[in-house]
Backbone as CSV, one residue per row, in Angstrom:
resi,resn,N_x,N_y,N_z,CA_x,CA_y,CA_z,C_x,C_y,C_z
1,MET,31.454,-82.417,-13.431,31.280,-80.961,-13.201,31.927,-80.620,-11.865
2,PRO,32.778,-79.570,-11.832,33.427,-79.214,-10.560,32.414,-78.668,-9.562
3,ARG,32.650,-78.977,-8.383,31.754,-78.514,-7.313,32.090,-77.074,-6.932
4,VAL,31.024,-76.266,-6.700,31.209,-74.857,-6.302,30.944,-74.742,-4.805
5,CYS,31.885,-74.217,-4.127,31.730,-74.099,-2.662,31.321,-72.675,-2.303
6,ARG,30.352,-72.559,-1.420,29.940,-71.243,-0.903,30.422,-71.124,0.528
7,ILE,31.179,-70.096,0.753,31.727,-69.913,2.099,31.000,-68.748,2.754
8,VAL,30.397,-69.056,3.842,29.716,-68.013,4.612,30.627,-67.571,5.730
9,VAL,30.902,-66.284,5.742,31.801,-65.749,6.770,30.972,-65.202,7.909
10,PRO,30.995,-65.848,9.036,30.227,-65.344,10.180,30.672,-63.940,10.531
11,GLY,29.686,-63.149,10.895,30.007,-61.790,11.349,29.917,-60.756,10.263
12,CYS,29.701,-61.211,8.970,29.595,-60.211,7.897,28.393,-59.315,8.089
13,LEU,27.289,-59.969,8.447,26.099,-59.153,8.669,26.311,-58.187,9.809
14,ALA,26.990,-58.663,10.787,27.262,-57.780,11.927,28.125,-56.609,11.516
15,LEU,29.102,-56.928,10.622,29.979,-55.854,10.156,29.204,-54.810,9.348
16,LEU,28.229,-55.318,8.525,27.436,-54.373,7.745,26.619,-53.466,8.635
17,SER,26.126,-54.026,9.720,25.313,-53.199,10.624,26.132,-52.157,11.344
18,CYS,27.424,-52.286,11.288,28.287,-51.315,11.972,28.676,-50.147,11.087
19,ALA,28.157,-50.121,9.842,28.470,-49.005,8.941,27.997,-47.709,9.558
20,PRO,28.733,-46.624,9.380,28.333,-45.346,9.994,27.002,-44.845,9.480
21,LYS,26.179,-44.324,10.363,24.873,-43.784,9.993,25.027,-42.423,9.333
22,ALA,24.030,-42.076,8.505,24.050,-40.758,7.863,23.956,-39.687,8.936
23,PRO,24.729,-38.641,8.817,24.695,-37.603,9.847,23.344,-36.897,9.900
24,VAL,22.898,-36.558,11.081,21.654,-35.829,11.280,21.896,-34.363,10.995
25,ASN,21.019,-33.768,10.199,21.171,-32.358,9.847,20.840,-31.478,11.041
26,THR,21.859,-30.859,11.559,21.653,-29.975,12.715,21.828,-28.515,12.325
27,GLY,21.866,-28.240,11.023,22.034,-26.868,10.560,20.760,-26.063,10.715
28,PRO,20.799,-24.808,10.297,19.616,-23.949,10.422,18.469,-24.446,9.548
29,LEU,17.252,-24.212,9.998,16.075,-24.613,9.245,15.960,-23.765,7.982
30,LEU,15.404,-24.359,6.936,15.238,-23.644,5.676,13.878,-23.988,5.101
31,GLY,13.131,-22.971,4.697,11.806,-23.190,4.133,10.742,-23.266,5.208
32,TRP,9.669,-23.958,4.910,8.532,-24.018,5.836,8.773,-25.058,6.919
33,HIS,8.520,-24.646,8.161,8.728,-25.539,9.301,7.734,-25.184,10.392
34,ALA,7.161,-26.219,10.990,6.224,-26.027,12.100,6.671,-26.878,13.280
35,GLU,6.714,-26.291,14.435,7.032,-27.038,15.637,5.762,-27.661,16.204
36,GLU,5.944,-28.615,17.077,4.815,-29.328,17.663,3.863,-28.349,18.364
37,GLY,2.586,-28.458,18.039,1.588,-27.610,18.668,1.274,-26.343,17.905
38,TRP,2.033,-26.047,16.866,1.760,-24.843,16.085,0.549,-25.084,15.177
39,PRO,-0.278,-24.054,14.972,-1.403,-24.207,14.042,-0.988,-24.119,12.581
40,GLY,0.216,-23.678,12.331,0.714,-23.559,10.966,2.223,-23.496,10.965
41,ALA,2.793,-23.307,9.797,4.248,-23.272,9.647,4.738,-21.848,9.425
42,CYS,6.034,-21.647,9.641,6.679,-20.357,9.387,7.761,-20.548,8.335
43,TYR,7.950,-19.527,7.524,8.983,-19.596,6.501,10.327,-19.179,7.097
44,HIS,11.301,-20.074,6.975,12.645,-19.815,7.467,13.544,-19.459,6.288
45,PRO,14.036,-18.241,6.221,14.882,-17.838,5.086,16.266,-18.459,5.192
46,PRO,17.015,-18.436,4.102,18.386,-18.980,4.144,19.318,-18.054,4.913
47,ASP,20.520,-18.547,5.141,21.576,-17.721,5.714,22.081,-16.812,4.599
48,TRP,21.553,-15.607,4.568,21.815,-14.722,3.431,23.310,-14.462,3.229
49,GLU,24.038,-14.287,4.317,25.450,-13.932,4.199,26.279,-15.080,3.629
50,ALA,25.750,-16.307,3.713,26.505,-17.466,3.228,26.287,-17.725,1.741
51,LEU,25.375,-16.988,1.116,25.042,-17.235,-0.284,25.884,-16.379,-1.221
52,GLU,26.190,-16.972,-2.379,26.811,-16.185,-3.436,25.758,-15.271,-4.058
53,GLU,26.206,-14.283,-4.798,25.313,-13.228,-5.261,24.132,-13.761,-6.066
54,MET,24.371,-14.671,-7.009,23.282,-15.169,-7.834,22.277,-15.959,-6.993
55,ALA,22.775,-16.808,-6.100,21.893,-17.572,-5.222,21.148,-16.641,-4.270
56,ARG,21.779,-15.572,-3.904,21.147,-14.600,-3.008,19.964,-13.929,-3.695
57,ARG,20.152,-13.577,-4.956,19.059,-12.944,-5.700,17.895,-13.904,-5.884
58,THR,18.213,-15.144,-6.235,17.165,-16.149,-6.401,16.443,-16.403,-5.083
59,GLY,17.203,-16.441,-3.995,16.618,-16.671,-2.678,15.686,-15.555,-2.245
60,ARG,16.026,-14.341,-2.610,15.151,-13.213,-2.269,13.790,-13.357,-2.951
61,GLN,13.826,-13.701,-4.243,12.579,-13.853,-4.980,11.739,-14.978,-4.397
62,ARG,12.387,-16.087,-4.073,11.664,-17.227,-3.496,11.080,-16.846,-2.135
63,ALA,11.847,-16.153,-1.329,11.369,-15.766,0.004,10.154,-14.858,-0.096
64,LEU,10.198,-13.891,-1.004,9.073,-12.974,-1.157,7.828,-13.722,-1.618
65,GLU,7.983,-14.621,-2.574,6.837,-15.375,-3.072,6.220,-16.233,-1.970
66,ASP,7.061,-16.890,-1.178,6.542,-17.748,-0.113,5.862,-16.934,0.981
67,MET,6.481,-15.837,1.398,5.871,-15.004,2.435,4.555,-14.422,1.953
68,LYS,4.508,-13.998,0.687,3.292,-13.405,0.133,2.133,-14.393,0.175
69,ARG,2.388,-15.666,-0.132,1.325,-16.667,-0.090,0.720,-16.754,1.318
70,GLN,1.547,-16.707,2.324,1.019,-16.766,3.686,0.302,-15.479,4.048
71,TRP,0.853,-14.348,3.675,0.231,-13.055,3.986,-1.166,-12.956,3.373
72,LEU,-1.354,-13.570,2.202,-2.644,-13.495,1.513,-3.603,-14.601,1.950
73,GLY,-3.209,-15.394,2.949,-4.105,-16.420,3.477,-4.184,-17.664,2.630
74,MET,-3.151,-17.938,1.820,-3.200,-19.064,0.893,-2.630,-20.358,1.479
75,ARG,-2.236,-20.332,2.760,-1.676,-21.546,3.356,-2.645,-22.221,4.331
76,GLY,-3.821,-21.640,4.523,-4.818,-22.269,5.363,-4.430,-22.401,6.820
77,ASP,-3.631,-21.462,7.320,-3.184,-21.534,8.704,-3.779,-20.436,9.579
78,GLY,-4.802,-19.747,9.058,-5.432,-18.687,9.833,-4.769,-17.335,9.697
79,VAL,-3.719,-17.247,8.905,-3.011,-15.980,8.693,-3.511,-15.360,7.393
80,ALA,-3.985,-14.122,7.459,-4.447,-13.412,6.262,-4.451,-11.917,6.567
81,PHE,-3.776,-11.147,5.726,-3.663,-9.714,5.937,-4.304,-8.949,4.782
82,ASP,-4.400,-7.635,4.934,-5.028,-6.773,3.942,-4.337,-6.934,2.585
83,PRO,-5.059,-7.393,1.552,-4.430,-7.607,0.238,-3.792,-6.352,-0.334
84,GLN,-4.398,-5.185,-0.075,-3.826,-3.949,-0.607,-2.482,-3.649,0.056
85,ALA,-2.406,-3.874,1.380,-1.138,-3.649,2.081,-0.072,-4.614,1.569
86,VAL,-0.471,-5.852,1.297,0.473,-6.842,0.760,0.962,-6.419,-0.621
87,GLU,0.043,-5.924,-1.457,0.424,-5.489,-2.805,1.391,-4.311,-2.751
88,VAL,1.092,-3.336,-1.891,1.980,-2.171,-1.762,3.361,-2.607,-1.304
89,LEU,3.405,-3.509,-0.313,4.694,-3.973,0.196,5.453,-4.757,-0.868
90,GLU,4.749,-5.579,-1.640,5.411,-6.351,-2.684,6.069,-5.422,-3.703
91,VAL,5.339,-4.396,-4.136,5.906,-3.442,-5.096,7.145,-2.759,-4.516
92,THR,7.064,-2.398,-3.243,8.193,-1.742,-2.578,9.406,-2.664,-2.545
93,LEU,9.188,-3.927,-2.180,10.304,-4.867,-2.058,10.873,-5.258,-3.428
94,LEU,10.027,-5.320,-4.451,10.541,-5.622,-5.787,11.443,-4.494,-6.284
95,GLY,11.144,-3.275,-5.856,11.986,-2.142,-6.231,13.258,-2.051,-5.418
96,ARG,13.263,-2.674,-4.248,14.426,-2.672,-3.353,14.624,-4.073,-2.797
97,PRO,15.004,-5.024,-3.639,15.047,-6.431,-3.228,15.993,-6.727,-2.074
98,GLU,16.998,-5.874,-1.862,17.911,-6.125,-0.752,17.201,-6.091,0.598
99,HIS,16.063,-5.383,0.663,15.312,-5.308,1.916,14.589,-6.617,2.229
100,ILE,14.433,-7.480,1.227,13.736,-8.748,1.467,14.457,-9.560,2.537
101,GLU,15.763,-9.424,2.609,16.542,-10.232,3.546,16.156,-9.942,5.000
102,HIS,16.217,-8.677,5.408,15.892,-8.398,6.813,14.392,-8.480,7.064
103,VAL,13.576,-8.217,6.033,12.129,-8.376,6.193,11.792,-9.842,6.455
104,SER,12.460,-10.756,5.748,12.184,-12.185,5.951,12.548,-12.627,7.356
105,LEU,13.608,-12.080,7.922,14.009,-12.429,9.288,13.029,-11.867,10.312
106,GLU,12.604,-10.618,10.111,11.616,-10.029,11.013,10.274,-10.752,10.895
107,ASN,9.927,-11.140,9.657,8.676,-11.856,9.443,8.674,-13.190,10.191
108,LEU,9.803,-13.866,10.202,9.911,-15.137,10.925,9.633,-14.945,12.408
109,GLU,10.166,-13.879,12.988,9.925,-13.629,14.406,8.451,-13.356,14.687
110,HIS,7.811,-12.569,13.823,6.376,-12.304,14.002,5.565,-13.586,13.840
111,CYS,5.968,-14.418,12.888,5.258,-15.680,12.680,5.399,-16.585,13.896
112,ARG,6.606,-16.686,14.438,6.826,-17.516,15.628,5.933,-17.070,16.779
113,GLN,5.850,-15.767,16.983,5.012,-15.240,18.070,3.555,-15.602,17.857
114,ALA,3.095,-15.491,16.594,1.699,-15.810,16.304,1.424,-17.300,16.481
115,MET,2.348,-18.147,16.059,2.136,-19.587,16.125,2.254,-20.141,17.540
116,THR,2.836,-19.364,18.423,2.959,-19.812,19.820,1.945,-19.111,20.725
117,GLY,0.820,-18.712,20.132,-0.259,-18.150,20.937,-0.385,-16.652,20.878
118,GLY,0.464,-15.981,20.100,0.368,-14.535,19.986,-0.768,-14.107,19.077
119,ASP,-0.949,-12.799,18.968,-2.009,-12.235,18.151,-1.442,-11.854,16.785
120,THR,-2.111,-12.288,15.713,-1.647,-11.914,14.372,-1.843,-10.429,14.103
121,GLY,-2.564,-9.733,14.984,-2.765,-8.294,14.798,-1.457,-7.532,14.805
122,ASP,-0.539,-7.907,15.700,0.769,-7.242,15.737,1.553,-7.510,14.457
123,TRP,1.426,-8.720,13.978,2.088,-9.109,12.725,1.534,-8.292,11.566
124,GLY,0.209,-8.181,11.493,-0.419,-7.424,10.418,-0.094,-5.947,10.480
125,ALA,-0.032,-5.382,11.698,0.308,-3.967,11.850,1.737,-3.711,11.387
126,TRP,2.625,-4.640,11.718,4.019,-4.519,11.253,4.078,-4.521,9.737
127,LEU,3.343,-5.451,9.113,3.354,-5.548,7.661,2.787,-4.289,7.017
128,ALA,1.665,-3.783,7.572,1.019,-2.602,6.992,1.914,-1.362,7.076
129,GLY,2.786,-1.313,8.065,3.647,-0.152,8.241,4.995,-0.265,7.564
130,LEU,5.271,-1.418,6.942,6.591,-1.628,6.355,6.882,-0.691,5.188
131,HIS,5.873,-0.416,4.354,6.113,0.468,3.214,6.637,1.819,3.683
132,ALA,5.947,2.400,4.669,6.381,3.708,5.177,7.758,3.616,5.818
133,THR,8.026,2.503,6.512,9.333,2.333,7.154,10.446,2.240,6.124
134,LEU,10.228,1.432,5.096,11.261,1.234,4.079,11.452,2.468,3.198
135,MET,10.380,3.245,3.037,10.443,4.403,2.154,10.656,5.711,2.910
136,ALA,10.901,5.617,4.211,11.049,6.829,5.024,12.098,7.760,4.420
137,GLY,11.683,8.993,4.191,12.603,9.982,3.647,12.783,9.921,2.142
138,GLU,12.180,8.929,1.488,12.327,8.797,0.049,11.024,9.152,-0.660
139,CYS,11.131,9.621,-1.874,9.948,9.907,-2.677,10.306,9.630,-4.134
140,THR,9.643,8.648,-4.697,9.974,8.234,-6.060,8.961,8.710,-7.090
141,ARG,7.883,9.397,-6.638,6.852,9.854,-7.576,6.587,11.344,-7.399
142,PRO,7.504,12.184,-7.778,7.291,13.635,-7.633,6.213,14.125,-8.589
143,PHE,5.592,15.248,-8.244,4.598,15.847,-9.137,5.341,16.725,-10.130
144,ASP,5.606,16.174,-11.312,6.367,16.896,-12.339,5.670,16.829,-13.693
145,TYR,4.360,16.718,-13.696,3.591,16.614,-14.929,2.302,17.418,-14.781
146,GLN,1.683,17.762,-15.898,0.414,18.484,-15.844,-0.745,17.491,-15.871
147,LEU,-1.743,17.764,-15.056,-2.919,16.898,-14.975,-4.165,17.737,-15.222
148,VAL,-5.025,17.273,-16.133,-6.288,17.945,-16.435,-7.428,17.023,-16.022
149,GLN,-8.366,17.557,-15.241,-9.470,16.763,-14.718,-10.739,17.596,-14.706
150,TYR,-11.888,16.919,-14.807,-13.162,17.600,-14.669,-13.634,17.525,-13.222
151,MET,-14.291,18.577,-12.768,-14.824,18.617,-11.414,-16.055,17.716,-11.325
152,ASN,-16.043,16.792,-10.385,-17.163,15.879,-10.167,-18.066,16.460,-9.085
153,ILE,-19.261,16.920,-9.470,-20.138,17.560,-8.495,-21.133,16.586,-7.869
154,GLN,-21.075,15.318,-8.287,-21.980,14.321,-7.717,-21.220,13.168,-7.059
155,GLY,-19.967,13.381,-6.785,-19.151,12.352,-6.134,-18.344,12.942,-5.003
156,SER,-17.887,12.087,-4.123,-17.077,12.542,-2.991,-15.638,12.757,-3.463
157,TRP,-14.669,12.525,-2.600,-13.281,12.830,-2.930,-12.831,12.061,-4.172
158,GLN,-12.216,12.784,-5.088,-11.716,12.184,-6.310,-10.241,12.496,-6.489
159,GLU,-9.596,11.693,-7.301,-8.168,11.781,-7.572,-7.356,11.332,-6.342
160,ARG,-6.158,10.890,-6.609,-5.194,10.530,-5.556,-3.811,10.811,-6.131
161,ILE,-3.491,12.085,-6.167,-2.266,12.542,-6.830,-1.128,12.522,-5.825
162,HIS,-0.071,11.818,-6.159,1.054,11.717,-5.231,1.969,12.932,-5.347
163,PHE,2.361,13.449,-4.194,3.293,14.567,-4.121,4.472,14.186,-3.240
164,CYS,5.638,14.682,-3.598,6.795,14.610,-2.716,6.838,15.889,-1.878
165,GLN,7.412,15.792,-0.716,7.525,16.977,0.137,8.222,18.111,-0.626
166,GLY,7.600,19.280,-0.608,8.156,20.436,-1.301,7.667,20.612,-2.718
167,ASP,6.976,19.619,-3.279,6.410,19.779,-4.619,5.410,20.935,-4.632
168,VAL,5.397,21.675,-5.727,4.483,22.812,-5.871,3.524,22.535,-7.021
169,ALA,2.251,22.798,-6.795,1.249,22.647,-7.846,0.395,23.906,-7.905
170,VAL,0.230,24.439,-9.091,-0.692,25.549,-9.313,-1.989,24.937,-9.813
171,ILE,-3.065,25.133,-9.047,-4.351,24.508,-9.356,-5.311,25.587,-9.829
172,THR,-5.879,25.415,-11.004,-6.842,26.390,-11.533,-8.098,25.661,-11.996
173,ALA,-9.230,26.320,-11.800,-10.520,25.796,-12.254,-11.194,26.861,-13.112
174,THR,-11.808,26.451,-14.197,-12.451,27.414,-15.094,-13.556,28.174,-14.356
175,GLU,-13.598,29.484,-14.575,-14.524,30.335,-13.838,-15.903,30.407,-14.472
176,GLY,-16.002,30.212,-15.797,-17.274,30.423,-16.483,-18.257,29.274,-16.377
177,ASP,-17.794,28.095,-15.998,-18.694,26.938,-15.913,-19.465,26.976,-14.593
178,ARG,-20.783,26.764,-14.694,-21.657,26.931,-13.526,-22.430,25.649,-13.207
179,PHE,-22.759,25.519,-11.938,-23.588,24.418,-11.460,-24.371,24.909,-10.255
180,ARG,-25.308,24.119,-9.806,-26.010,24.481,-8.581,-26.166,23.259,-7.684
181,LEU,-26.325,23.524,-6.394,-26.329,22.471,-5.392,-27.713,21.897,-5.119
182,ARG,-28.734,22.577,-5.589,-30.113,22.102,-5.370,-31.014,22.755,-6.399
183,LYS,-32.133,22.160,-6.618,-33.090,22.725,-7.570,-33.539,24.097,-7.099
184,GLY,-33.440,25.064,-7.984,-33.815,26.428,-7.635,-32.718,27.214,-6.954
185,GLY,-31.596,26.584,-6.660,-30.492,27.292,-6.019,-29.738,28.168,-6.988
186,PRO,-28.834,29.008,-6.489,-28.087,29.906,-7.375,-27.064,29.136,-8.204
187,TRP,-26.804,29.655,-9.396,-25.740,29.078,-10.219,-24.406,29.587,-9.701
188,ILE,-23.491,28.679,-9.413,-22.192,29.058,-8.838,-21.075,28.396,-9.637
189,ASN,-19.856,28.863,-9.401,-18.696,28.195,-10.004,-17.847,27.574,-8.884
190,ALA,-16.613,27.211,-9.189,-15.772,26.503,-8.218,-15.421,27.348,-7.000
191,ASP,-15.694,28.651,-7.044,-15.470,29.498,-5.862,-16.560,29.301,-4.807
192,GLY,-17.632,28.603,-5.166,-18.689,28.332,-4.202,-19.718,29.432,-4.124
193,ASP,-20.670,29.262,-3.195,-21.752,30.229,-2.990,-21.306,31.281,-1.987
194,PRO,-21.068,32.530,-2.420,-20.563,33.560,-1.493,-21.535,33.876,-0.371
195,ALA,-22.793,33.502,-0.528,-23.785,33.772,0.511,-23.962,32.593,1.466
196,ALA,-23.127,31.551,1.322,-23.326,30.357,2.152,-22.006,29.865,2.733
197,PRO,-21.567,30.490,3.837,-20.362,29.980,4.510,-20.577,28.528,4.944
198,ALA,-19.521,27.731,4.895,-19.611,26.309,5.245,-19.574,26.157,6.760
199,THR,-20.732,25.946,7.353,-20.815,25.835,8.815,-21.275,24.460,9.285
200,ARG,-21.873,23.666,8.421,-22.366,22.350,8.837,-21.204,21.372,8.984
201,ASP,-21.199,20.633,10.074,-20.115,19.680,10.325,-20.053,18.576,9.285
202,SER,-21.153,18.338,8.585,-21.201,17.262,7.594,-20.509,17.634,6.288
203,LEU,-20.123,18.882,6.124,-19.443,19.319,4.902,-17.972,18.895,4.931
204,PRO,-17.384,18.645,3.780,-15.969,18.251,3.763,-15.035,19.296,4.367
205,CYS,-15.329,20.581,4.113,-14.460,21.646,4.625,-15.292,22.681,5.358
206,THR,-14.992,22.907,6.620,-15.697,23.909,7.439,-14.751,24.985,7.944
207,LEU,-13.549,25.029,7.394,-12.592,26.045,7.813,-13.040,27.434,7.369
208,GLU,-12.489,28.444,7.999,-12.760,29.808,7.560,-12.301,29.962,6.117
209,GLY,-13.147,30.520,5.295,-12.835,30.681,3.881,-13.471,29.624,3.009
210,CYS,-13.992,28.557,3.629,-14.679,27.523,2.852,-16.146,27.895,2.687
211,LEU,-16.651,27.773,1.469,-18.041,28.067,1.170,-18.721,26.802,0.638
212,GLU,-20.014,26.763,0.747,-20.757,25.638,0.184,-20.577,25.623,-1.339
213,GLY,-20.350,24.454,-1.892,-20.172,24.309,-3.325,-18.782,24.616,-3.837
214,MET,-17.900,25.072,-2.974,-16.541,25.421,-3.390,-15.733,24.166,-3.708
215,LEU,-14.803,24.295,-4.636,-13.823,23.243,-4.867,-12.859,23.244,-3.686
216,VAL,-12.738,22.104,-3.002,-11.857,22.008,-1.834,-10.863,20.881,-2.043
217,GLY,-9.775,20.927,-1.298,-8.721,19.933,-1.422,-8.476,19.201,-0.119
218,ARG,-7.920,18.031,-0.246,-7.520,17.244,0.937,-6.142,16.654,0.668
219,PHE,-5.246,16.880,1.613,-3.908,16.296,1.485,-3.698,15.335,2.645
220,THR,-3.357,14.082,2.311,-3.113,13.047,3.308,-1.653,12.634,3.225
221,SER,-0.897,12.905,4.268,0.514,12.533,4.263,0.652,11.022,4.373
222,GLU,1.816,10.508,4.033,2.021,9.068,4.061,1.947,8.502,5.474
223,ASP,2.098,9.343,6.487,1.948,8.846,7.855,0.553,9.115,8.412
224,GLY,-0.396,9.509,7.529,-1.798,9.563,7.916,-2.328,10.894,8.384
225,VAL,-1.550,11.954,8.345,-2.030,13.282,8.757,-2.856,13.880,7.622
226,VAL,-4.087,14.315,7.942,-5.020,14.817,6.925,-5.262,16.307,7.109
227,ASN,-5.177,17.054,6.025,-5.504,18.485,6.014,-6.499,18.753,4.888
228,VAL,-7.584,19.467,5.212,-8.582,19.871,4.232,-8.569,21.392,4.141
229,PHE,-8.724,21.949,2.923,-8.560,23.387,2.746,-9.321,23.843,1.505
230,PRO,-9.640,25.148,1.394,-10.343,25.671,0.212,-9.398,25.794,-0.979
231,ILE,-9.949,25.579,-2.169,-9.197,25.801,-3.412,-9.861,26.893,-4.227
232,GLY,-11.156,26.755,-4.522,-11.826,27.737,-5.374,-11.353,27.608,-6.810
233,THR,-11.230,28.734,-7.469,-10.802,28.718,-8.875,-9.290,28.835,-9.029
234,SER,-8.575,29.022,-7.907,-7.119,29.141,-8.028,-6.452,28.907,-6.675
235,LEU,-5.367,28.150,-6.699,-4.592,27.905,-5.473,-3.188,27.467,-5.856
236,ARG,-2.216,27.979,-5.143,-0.841,27.488,-5.246,-0.595,26.612,-4.025
237,PHE,-0.319,25.338,-4.264,-0.181,24.379,-3.171,1.257,23.887,-3.071
238,VAL,1.778,23.853,-1.847,3.112,23.319,-1.577,2.947,22.117,-0.645
239,ALA,3.405,20.960,-1.074,3.220,19.744,-0.286,4.058,19.801,0.986
240,PRO,3.430,19.680,2.171,4.176,19.738,3.427,4.916,18.445,3.742
241,ALA,4.602,17.371,3.023,5.221,16.059,3.261,4.960,15.198,2.033
242,HIS,5.499,13.985,2.024,5.125,13.041,0.984,3.683,12.620,1.250
243,GLY,2.852,12.600,0.204,1.465,12.210,0.434,0.617,12.299,-0.813
244,TYR,-0.696,12.367,-0.594,-1.666,12.275,-1.683,-2.664,13.424,-1.636
245,PHE,-2.961,13.969,-2.825,-3.850,15.119,-2.957,-5.150,14.665,-3.608
246,SER,-6.286,15.075,-3.020,-7.608,14.765,-3.578,-8.440,16.039,-3.626
247,ILE,-9.507,16.022,-4.434,-10.384,17.183,-4.565,-11.835,16.744,-4.437
248,ALA,-12.695,17.713,-4.087,-14.130,17.430,-3.962,-14.888,18.746,-4.002
249,VAL,-16.196,18.667,-4.225,-17.063,19.831,-4.108,-17.543,19.874,-2.661
250,ASN,-17.590,21.046,-2.080,-17.918,21.184,-0.662,-19.437,21.127,-0.459
251,ASP,-19.937,19.899,-0.450,-21.380,19.690,-0.320,-21.617,18.352,0.359
252,ASP,-22.760,18.224,1.033,-23.079,16.964,1.723,-24.325,16.285,1.167
253,THR,-24.942,16.876,0.133,-26.050,16.225,-0.578,-25.719,16.291,-2.065
254,LEU,-24.989,15.316,-2.540,-24.401,15.381,-3.876,-25.349,14.950,-4.993
255,HIS,-26.368,14.189,-4.676,-27.196,13.595,-5.711,-27.995,14.615,-6.524
256,ASP,-28.292,15.794,-5.913,-29.138,16.773,-6.604,-28.340,17.899,-7.251
257,ASN,-27.029,17.760,-7.316,-26.205,18.774,-7.967,-26.315,18.639,-9.486
258,THR,-26.443,19.760,-10.176,-26.602,19.728,-11.630,-25.772,20.817,-12.296
259,TRP,-25.291,20.507,-13.503,-24.559,21.478,-14.302,-25.524,22.350,-15.094
260,ARG,-25.120,23.562,-15.355,-25.902,24.443,-16.211,-25.786,23.951,-17.646
261,GLN,-26.902,24.032,-18.363,-26.932,23.583,-19.754,-27.397,24.713,-20.652
262,LYS,-26.654,24.947,-21.719,-27.009,25.958,-22.707,-27.248,25.252,-24.033
263,GLY,-28.516,25.111,-24.405,-28.839,24.342,-25.597,-28.475,22.887,-25.384
264,ALA,-27.648,22.370,-26.269,-27.221,20.980,-26.154,-25.902,20.840,-25.393
265,VAL,-25.343,21.974,-24.963,-24.027,21.961,-24.310,-24.195,21.980,-22.794
266,VAL,-23.642,20.985,-22.133,-23.645,20.926,-20.665,-22.278,21.391,-20.184
267,GLU,-22.274,22.373,-19.307,-21.007,22.915,-18.814,-20.351,21.954,-17.815
268,HIS,-19.038,21.948,-17.803,-18.266,21.155,-16.843,-17.008,21.933,-16.483
269,THR,-16.748,22.095,-15.210,-15.567,22.830,-14.762,-14.315,21.995,-14.997
270,THR,-13.349,22.585,-15.674,-12.068,21.918,-15.917,-11.074,22.350,-14.848
271,ILE,-10.410,21.376,-14.256,-9.397,21.635,-13.224,-8.045,21.245,-13.784
272,ILE,-7.067,22.147,-13.674,-5.724,21.892,-14.200,-4.718,21.973,-13.066
273,PHE,-3.917,20.915,-12.920,-2.782,20.893,-11.979,-1.514,21.083,-12.782
274,THR,-0.763,22.128,-12.483,0.464,22.409,-13.206,1.622,22.524,-12.226
275,PRO,2.756,21.861,-12.483,3.909,22.010,-11.592,4.333,23.466,-11.500
276,GLY,4.627,23.904,-10.292,5.032,25.285,-10.076,6.401,25.369,-9.457
277,GLU,6.797,26.581,-9.133,8.108,26.806,-8.514,7.941,27.471,-7.179
């Protein structure tokens, strides 16, 4: 049998150890990253400008989902914001996904500040105000439909009807339906009690022209300005800004209010909102 020779070449192992090392990634951070001493991680978005369109769209969706988990307190890092504000912002961003890019960059800065000893209150205030910032000057829900509602005499403010600035609504309430504010009190309609001007501070509306038991309105603009005013059985309303319209009976003891009943029929005031010009 022929002999097999094994030749060991000195220095081979040394040569193998001289192979180039894998390069260290010095590019921008992507995804969740926490620096030493941070109580949690921050989401680092991709370089949006470097992405092709399809990857950009996918990246926006991923960024929103990841940020939302942290905003809702699902990462266990002490960060948790108002769920309603998060929901409103999510709907806004889904309708305008291009805004996710700059929101993700601003969110990273707020997260960094919070993780390095800052207060999450500033972060939460920024998030809560983003809807108004992104929608400034825009209105996607104009009042262009008719709404029929019954007057609730035992509840506080009802309805939350969205108006765009300049929208007109003609509001009418049936005049024949009667109710009273207390046992033994006079039967009144949505115009209120003409013998009882609204003077108590506890009433929803104390402006001149407001009466106890009257149907009154409240308009809250998207930037938080509130106006309360009398409606009665008829009012033409013009929205001074984008905002929300609510109605109520002008009373501060609602539990004892009762509708007039004729036989088996209980009266209820019908309120109609109709778009106007």
